[in-house]
N, C-alpha and C positions, 0 to 999 in steps of 0.2 A: 635469665642467666641462671637464676637459682634453681630453676626447674631442671636444667641440664645437668646440674651438680646433682641433683636428689636422683634423677632416672640413672644416672651413671653409677650412683652409689649401691643402686639397687640391682641395676642389670649387670654389671660387672662380675660380681660375686656369684650371682645367679647364672649366668653364661658359664662361667669357668667351672662351677661345680657341676653343672648338668654335661659339660663336654668331658670332664675328668669320670664322672660315674658312667657317661654312655661308651667311652672307649675305653677306659682303666688306665690312661695314659695321664700323669700329673701334669705333663706338659702340654697337653693338647688345648687346654685353657690360654695358656700363655701364646702359643703360636696362633691363635685366633686373634688376640689382642695385638700382636705384632704385625698380624696382615691389616687388621683394621685401621692401626696407625699408618702404616704405609700407604693404604688406599686412600686414607684422608689426607696424607700430605700431598701426594698427587693431585688430588682434587683442589687443594688449595693452590699449589703451585699452578694450574692452568686457570683458575679463577683470578688468580692476582695478575697474570700475565697475558691474560686474554685481551686482543684489541690495543695493545701499547707499541705494535709495530707502526714505525713510521712509512707513509708512502713513499714511493720511488721518487727522487728529485727534491724532496723536502729536507731543508736542513735540519740537524738536530738540534733539540733545545738544550740549552747548557742547564745544569741543574741550579737551583736557586738554594743559597744558604740560609 
């Protein structure tokens, strides 16, 4: 887990700086981060709810408290 934090601490400023210098737009890096977060959210959504559908005719389980 610590490795991901260290990698993000290095890659975040590096990617944002390189996008700013290559495009000349200060917001290019932020748009990249926005897109990356949205893609990650969609991947987590599908990974979380994959296989949770009930087969037809099966009663739904009540949530346990």
